[in-house]
N, C-alpha and C positions, 0 to 999 in steps of 0.2 A: 238945415242944420243937421249934421250927421250926429247921432248919439255915441260919445265915446266912454259912457260910463263903464263898459265891460271890457275895454281896451286892456289888454296885458301888454305891456310896452317893454322892448329889449332893446339894448346895442349889440352892435354887430360885435364877434369875436374878433375881428380884425380892427377894430376902433384904435387899441392900442393906448399909449399915452401920447395925445396929442392936443394937450392944453385944453381939453374941454370941449374941443370943436367936434361934437358928435351929434348924430340923429339917432332917435329911436324909432322904431318900427312896430306897429301893432298889425299882426296877421292873423288875429284868432276873430274876427268881426266878420259876419257874413256879408258876402257879395262888395267888399272893399278893403284895402289895406292902407291904414293912417300912419303918418310920418310926422315927428315934431323935433325942435330942438330940443337937445338934453340940457341945456343951461336954463331954458325956460317951460317947466313943468305945465305952467298953467296956460301958457302961451295957446296959440291958434296951431292947429294941424292940418296937414295937408293930406287929401284922400285920393286914391287911386282905385280903379278898377283892377281886379287880380291880375288880368292879361297885361296891362298896361305897366303894372310893379313887375310882372316877371319878364318883361322884354327889357325894362330899364334895368333890372337887377343881372339880365345875362350881358348886355351891354356893359355894364360897369366892370364886371368880371373879368369880360375881355378887352379891357382899356380902351373901349370907345367912346367912354364920357370924358369929355374934357373936364378938368379940374385947374386951380392956380397952382 
C-alpha cells in the first residue's frame, strides 16, 4: 500500500461546476501521482508513475481520452 499521508490534493481548475463529478490529484509525492474521487475523500486512490500520468494528462488535454 502506498502512503498518502503527505498528499496535497487539488482539483483541476477546469473542473467547473459539474455536479460534483470531479477527481483530485496529488502530485507532491515522490515517485508517483495519486488520484481520487472528490466526493469520497476517505475512499481509495489510484496511483500512477509520473511518466504514465504525464502521458495521460497530455492525451486528455488533446482530446484523445474518450469520455461519456
